N, C-alpha and C positions, 0 to 999 in steps of 0.2 A: 354435347350437341349444340351446334351453332345455328342451325336452321332446320325447318321441318318440311317433309315432303307433302305435297298437296295432291288432291284427286284430279287426275287428268281426264279420266273417262270411267263411266260405270257401265259394266257389261252384264246383262242378265243371262244366267245359265239357260241352255236350251234342252228341253226334255228329249232324251234319246235312248237308244238301246245299244248294247254291245255284247260281245261274247255270244252266248246262245240265247240272248234275249233279256239280259239283265237291264232293268230300268235305272237310269241315272240322269244326272244333269251334266251336260258337256259345257264347260265354262270357258276354258281357253282352247281355241281351235282356229284353224284357218291361217293362210300364209301371212296376211298382214299383221295379225296379232302375234304370230310366231316371231316375225321380224321385230316387232315393237318390244316384246318381252324376252327376246333372246337372252339366255340359253333355254328358257322354258318353252316346251313344245305343246304340252297338253295338260289340262287340269280337269278331271272328272270328280264329281261328288255323288256318292250313292248312299241312300238311306231309305229303308222301308221295313215295316213290320209285317208285310204281306209276303209270305213265302213264294208265291207265284211270281213275284217281281225279281227274285234273285236265285231261286233254287237251281236253275239251269247252269248258272255259273259261267266261267270262262274256260271252256275246254282247250285242248292243245292248239296253240297258235304261235307263229314265229315273230321274232324281232331282230333288227340289225341297226346299228349305228347310233344308239343312244342308251340312256339309263332309265329304269323305272323305279319309282319310289311309291310304295303302297303304305298308307297310314290307316290302321284299323281303329275305329272309334268304338264300335260295338259289334259283337258276333265273333265268328270263327271262320277262317279261310285257310285251306291247305294248298300250298305251292308244291308243284313237282316240275322238274325240267329235264331236258335231254342230256344234261351233264351229270345226272344222278342225284341232284340235290332235292331235298324234301324238307319242308318246314311248315309248322302250324302257326298261323298268326291269330292272336286273340286280342281282346279289347286293349287298346293302348300300345300294341306292338307296331313295329315298323319293319318293312322289308325293302332292301335296296338290291337291285339287280343291274349289273352292267351287261347289256346284251352284246355290245361291241360287234365282233365279226359274225355273231349269230347264235341264237338259242331258240329252242321251242319249249314252251312251258304251259302249264295250266294253273288256274286259280279257282278252286271249287269250294263252295260253302260247306261247312261241317255242322249244319244245323237244319232242322226241318220246321222250326218255328222261332218266333222272336225277331228282334230287329237286327239287321245287318247294315252297318254304316261305316263309311270311310272315304278316303281319297285315293286316287292314283294320279301321280305326276309323271310326265315324261321330261327328262332333262337331256339336252343335246350333248354330243361329244364333238370335240374338234376333229378335223380330218385326220390328224396324226394319230388319233386314238380309236377311230371307228372300227379298225380291223384287229384290235387287240383280242386276246382270249377273254371269253365271258367270265364273270365271277358274280358272287351272290353272298348276301349276309342278312340274317334276321337280327333285329334289335329288340330285346324284351322291354316292356314298359318300365320295368324296375331299373333299367340301365339308362333311362332318359332323364336328365336333370329336370326337376319340377320345383316350382316355387308356388306357395299359396299365401293368400292374405286372409285377414280375419273376417272378410265379408263373403268368402266362398269363391273368390276369383283364383285363377291359377295360370301359370305359363309352363309349357313343356318345350325345352330346347332340343330339337331333333338334329339340327346341323347349324354350324356357325358358332359365334361367340357372343356372350352377353356379359355386361359388367357386374360388379359386385352388388349394386343396389339399383332397383327399379321401383322408385316410390316405396311402398310398403313391402314389396317383394324382395327378399334378400337371399343370397346364397353364401356358402362358407368361404369360397376362395375369391381372390380379387377378380379374376375373370374365369367364367365357366365355358367350356367347350362342349358342344353337342357331340354325341357318339358317332354320327355319320360323318366320317372324315375322309372317305375314299374318293369322293366326288372331285372332279377337276375344276368346276366352275365356282368353287368356294361359296356354296350357297348358304343362305340363312333360312332356316325353316323353323317357325315358331307356331305351335298350336296352343290356343289359350282361351280363357273366358274372363271377361271383366264383369264382376258382380255389381249390382246396384250400390251406389256409393251413398255415403252420408254427407251432410252439409260440411263443407270445408275440406273434403278429400280432394287430392290432386288428380289430374288426368294421368294416364299411363303413357310414359315416353319410352320408346324402344329404339335403340340405335340401329341404323341400317347402313352397311358399308357404302361410302360415297362411290359413285360410278356403277353401282349395281342397278339392274332393272328389277323392279319390285311390283308385287301385287298383293292384295289382301282379299280373301274370300270370306263372305259373311254366312255363317252357318244358321244364324237366326237374326231377327230384327233387333235394333236397339243401339248399334254402334254409330258413332258420329266422328267424322274426320273433316276438319275445315268447316265446321258448322253444317255439314251435309249429313243427314241421316241416311244410312245405307241399308237397303232392304235385304232380307234373307234371300239366299240363292243368287246373289250378285257378286261380281268381282270388281274391285276398284283398281284400275291401273294407276300407279303412283308416279308422280313426276320424277325425273332423273336428278333434279337438284335436291339439295338438302342431305343431311346425314342422320336423320331420325324420323320417327313417325309418332305423332301424338294422337292417342285414342281417348275419346270421351264416350259417355253413355254406358251401356251395358250390353253384353252379348258375347257369343262365341265366334271364333275366327281362326283362319289359317293364314299366316303371313309368310311369304317366300320372296327371296331375292337371289340374284345370281350375277356373276361377272359375265358380261356379254362375250360371245365368241367372235362374232363379226364375219362369219363365213356364209356362203350360199346354203340355203335350206331347200332340199328337194325331197318331198315325202310322197310315198305311194303306200297307203295303208299302214302296215306295221314296220315299214322300212323307211329310214330317214338318212339320206346321204347328201353329198354336195353336188352331184351331177345326176342327170337323167340316166346316163349310161351305168353309173354305179348302182342306182336303184333297180334298173332292169336286170343287172347282174345278180342282185340279191333275190329277185323274183325267180330267176333261172336256177340259182343255187338251191333255193327252197324246193322248187318243183322237181329237181333232180336228186334231192336227198343229201345235198352237200352243205346245208346250213343247219348248224346245231348238232 
């Protein structure tokens, strides 16, 4: 790494509901932020140990024109879709779904008590791929590369590549590739936690592909970038220059980056296309039973 990304903007998540009333923080949303963080369209974080906050789940709903990535941190969620796929997500698991030309699916909690926590990301598709056939994949926690240090910190590489050594965090091979390789925007997705350090310990430095648009979400307080303490529930939009990120302090986070697509973004609810006409066609197809 020759230079480091800085914090361009800090965005606080907005309390919201989705599905049938699931309480969550909507962190990345809106046209201006979608353009700035292209190809990322949305980032939601949900975490509650109150069943009334999540039990209603996300009943059947459509998507067209992008990919979804669900990262489960705690709890259990069942996915079913109109293509006949079904999968149970448990703590640490990840689900990737390319909605593309259209799919209808549900995500329903499989618990009546305890904490349900995780992320959902929306990742845009280029126009040339928006009308491909949908596909889907579950990734078990055991299949996600994980590094741990002696202080209780860890990194999980969901997508992208990381080098052999990151400070005290080591892996076996020279370069490790995350298991989510089907995405077109070559994303980097890293979930991790930096534990409290001892005197003399180095900061964590994570390579981020040059040219990627990148953000980092703070799950809890304590992380520091560029001498800025970042509060829990916030997203730091990272500068486009630099080829790495230096993290100090202690705390849990989700770091994502992706290669920008650079095409018009037109969204209407669960449909994301390049033109208003294409979005209205998606609405019509869903209403007439021809989507999914």
